[in-house]
Backbone as CSV, one residue per row, in Angstrom:
resi,resn,N_x,N_y,N_z,CA_x,CA_y,CA_z,C_x,C_y,C_z
1,MET,121.454,94.352,91.952,122.888,94.453,92.136,123.164,95.679,93.023
2,THR,123.989,95.475,93.989,124.325,96.584,94.880,125.328,97.516,94.190
3,GLU,125.495,98.685,94.750,126.456,99.644,94.203,127.874,99.078,94.262
4,GLU,128.181,98.370,95.325,129.502,97.758,95.486,129.727,96.673,94.430
5,GLN,128.719,95.874,94.170,128.830,94.835,93.148,128.989,95.460,91.760
6,ALA,128.228,96.504,91.505,128.327,97.185,90.213,129.719,97.767,90.007
7,GLU,130.291,98.335,91.044,131.647,98.882,90.947,132.663,97.777,90.695
8,LEU,132.469,96.620,91.321,133.359,95.481,91.098,133.297,95.026,89.644
9,VAL,132.100,94.936,89.091,131.934,94.544,87.685,132.624,95.559,86.775
10,LEU,132.447,96.830,87.045,133.105,97.866,86.237,134.622,97.783,86.346
11,GLN,135.134,97.517,87.521,136.579,97.399,87.705,137.138,96.199,86.932
12,ILE,136.428,95.083,86.975,136.850,93.901,86.216,136.852,94.220,84.721
13,ALA,135.826,94.904,84.251,135.754,95.286,82.840,136.908,96.207,82.457
14,ARG,137.230,97.174,83.312,138.359,98.089,83.043,139.675,97.320,82.999
15,ASP,139.863,96.394,83.936,141.094,95.600,83.971,141.229,94.756,82.708
16,TYR,140.132,94.130,82.314,140.166,93.288,81.115,140.456,94.141,79.880
17,ARG,139.769,95.249,79.767,139.966,96.117,78.596,141.403,96.607,78.502
18,SER,141.990,96.943,79.619,143.375,97.429,79.592,144.362,96.313,79.257
19,SER,143.946,95.060,79.412,144.850,93.945,79.111,144.822,93.547,77.639
20,ILE,143.878,94.087,76.864,143.763,93.714,75.459,144.919,94.351,74.691
21,SER,145.777,93.512,74.165,146.957,93.986,73.446,146.656,94.292,71.993
22,VAL,145.795,93.484,71.390,145.452,93.643,69.982,143.941,93.761,69.883
23,ALA,143.469,94.884,69.378,142.030,95.131,69.289,141.460,94.544,68.004
24,CYS,141.446,93.236,67.936,140.903,92.523,66.774,139.407,92.314,66.996
25,THR,138.606,92.641,65.983,137.158,92.481,66.104,136.699,91.071,65.754
26,GLY,137.582,90.265,65.164,137.212,88.906,64.780,136.437,88.830,63.477
27,CYS,136.466,89.894,62.677,135.680,89.941,61.438,136.139,88.901,60.404
28,ALA,137.397,88.499,60.467,137.998,87.475,59.589,138.214,87.925,58.153
29,TYR,138.111,89.219,57.870,138.455,89.696,56.530,139.913,89.377,56.212
30,CYS,140.751,89.401,57.224,142.170,89.096,57.028,142.359,87.650,56.552
31,VAL,141.499,86.760,57.006,141.601,85.348,56.616,141.259,85.191,55.145
32,THR,140.271,85.929,54.659,139.904,85.819,53.246,141.014,86.337,52.344
33,GLU,141.802,87.301,52.829,142.919,87.843,52.049,144.178,86.980,52.146
34,CYS,144.287,86.198,53.188,145.500,85.417,53.451,145.629,84.236,52.488
35,PRO,146.736,84.161,51.741,146.925,83.037,50.820,147.020,81.686,51.544
36,LYS,147.425,81.712,52.795,147.559,80.481,53.582,146.325,80.198,54.444
37,LYS,145.358,81.138,54.428,144.120,81.011,55.209,144.397,80.764,56.692
38,LEU,145.377,81.515,57.210,145.729,81.400,58.620,144.585,81.919,59.484
39,GLU,144.395,81.324,60.643,143.302,81.699,61.546,143.721,82.893,62.423
40,ILE,143.934,84.021,61.774,144.462,85.211,62.430,143.590,85.692,63.591
41,PRO,142.265,85.777,63.439,141.458,86.211,64.589,141.625,85.290,65.807
42,LYS,141.776,84.005,65.569,141.980,83.068,66.679,143.320,83.342,67.354
43,PHE,144.355,83.641,66.568,145.663,83.967,67.155,145.565,85.211,68.024
44,MET,144.845,86.213,67.527,144.704,87.458,68.277,143.937,87.216,69.581
45,GLU,142.910,86.380,69.508,142.145,86.030,70.710,143.040,85.320,71.730
46,LEU,143.824,84.360,71.262,144.729,83.631,72.158,145.803,84.549,72.725
47,TYR,146.320,85.446,71.892,147.344,86.392,72.347,146.794,87.287,73.453
48,ASN,145.587,87.804,73.245,144.964,88.640,74.269,144.685,87.833,75.535
49,HIS,144.241,86.596,75.373,143.982,85.727,76.526,145.278,85.484,77.299
50,LEU,146.346,85.227,76.574,147.648,85.010,77.207,148.063,86.241,78.007
51,ASN,147.884,87.416,77.439,148.240,88.646,78.147,147.355,88.892,79.361
52,TYR,146.119,88.411,79.316,145.192,88.637,80.426,145.424,87.663,81.579
53,VAL,145.524,86.369,81.262,145.642,85.373,82.338,147.069,84.875,82.544
54,GLY,147.933,85.089,81.561,149.332,84.719,81.720,149.712,83.328,81.240
55,TYR,148.753,82.580,80.692,149.070,81.237,80.194,148.027,80.807,79.163
56,LEU,148.377,79.811,78.388,147.453,79.154,77.470,147.452,77.673,77.801
57,THR,146.355,77.019,77.510,146.292,75.577,77.724,146.542,74.864,76.398
58,LEU,147.007,73.644,76.460,147.273,72.888,75.240,146.031,72.713,74.372
59,PRO,144.859,72.445,74.944,143.688,72.331,74.060,143.419,73.600,73.255
60,GLU,143.667,74.756,73.835,143.461,76.012,73.103,144.396,76.106,71.905
61,ILE,145.601,75.666,72.080,146.591,75.710,70.998,146.347,74.579,70.008
62,ASP,146.065,73.393,70.526,145.891,72.222,69.669,144.644,72.262,68.801
63,GLU,143.658,73.092,69.166,142.434,73.145,68.364,142.654,73.846,67.027
64,ILE,143.765,74.538,66.868,144.076,75.201,65.597,144.784,74.192,64.692
65,PRO,144.241,73.958,63.497,144.900,73.018,62.576,146.341,73.456,62.286
66,GLU,147.234,72.514,62.186,148.666,72.789,61.982,148.923,73.678,60.773
67,VAL,148.194,73.463,59.684,148.439,74.235,58.454,148.004,75.690,58.572
68,THR,147.236,76.035,59.613,146.792,77.428,59.757,147.440,78.125,60.949
69,LYS,148.516,77.549,61.489,149.220,78.166,62.619,150.184,79.249,62.123
70,PRO,150.562,80.165,63.008,151.366,81.335,62.613,152.674,81.032,61.904
71,HIS,153.327,79.922,62.215,154.625,79.657,61.579,154.495,79.439,60.065
72,ASN,153.268,79.306,59.571,153.042,79.144,58.135,152.900,80.482,57.404
73,CYS,152.958,81.580,58.134,152.841,82.906,57.529,154.009,83.146,56.566
74,ILE,153.687,83.673,55.382,154.729,83.948,54.384,155.121,85.428,54.357
75,GLY,154.512,86.230,55.229,154.882,87.643,55.341,154.404,88.535,54.219
76,CYS,153.344,88.166,53.554,152.856,88.957,52.412,152.116,90.228,52.838
77,VAL,151.715,90.340,54.066,150.970,91.437,54.703,149.604,91.738,54.060
78,LYS,149.076,90.826,53.265,147.739,91.016,52.701,146.683,91.096,53.793
79,CYS,146.953,90.484,54.911,146.008,90.490,56.031,145.792,91.890,56.582
80,THR,146.716,92.787,56.358,146.605,94.134,56.926,145.678,95.051,56.126
81,HIS,145.290,94.670,54.932,144.479,95.540,54.086,143.124,95.878,54.696
82,HIS,142.552,94.970,55.446,141.247,95.212,56.076,141.362,95.475,57.566
83,ALA,142.566,95.414,58.088,142.756,95.568,59.535,142.633,97.025,59.957
84,ARG,142.251,97.207,61.211,142.222,98.556,61.783,143.631,99.133,61.743
85,ARG,143.747,100.429,61.659,145.065,101.079,61.559,145.971,100.740,62.747
86,ASP,145.435,100.739,63.952,146.283,100.432,65.109,146.745,98.994,65.093
87,PHE,145.964,98.129,64.481,146.324,96.721,64.368,147.390,96.545,63.300
88,GLN,147.261,97.271,62.197,148.217,97.161,61.096,149.631,97.450,61.558
89,SER,149.803,98.490,62.331,151.146,98.875,62.741,151.793,97.808,63.623
90,ARG,151.004,97.031,64.337,151.567,95.972,65.166,151.986,94.768,64.348
91,MET,151.345,94.586,63.207,151.631,93.412,62.387,152.838,93.620,61.498
92,LEU,153.160,94.858,61.163,154.261,95.115,60.217,155.610,95.120,60.882
């Protein structure tokens, strides 16, 4: 890899990192605490993807079962117990 190519890769990585709105690790501890078993890590992944590319495709949205979509959230905030502190403040 040339120096120019390496710099391009680093720039792409910096751009992507700066576009991440929610730093979710995908551990899914929040799902085990959620009474509705919502697919929270998947939502965070889609949210970050939306912020990065500016759109979502229907297959990405449709692959989430209806019963685990965000509108089913009851607001109990149990999902925040295992979340990173910076993530918790965004959810409340």
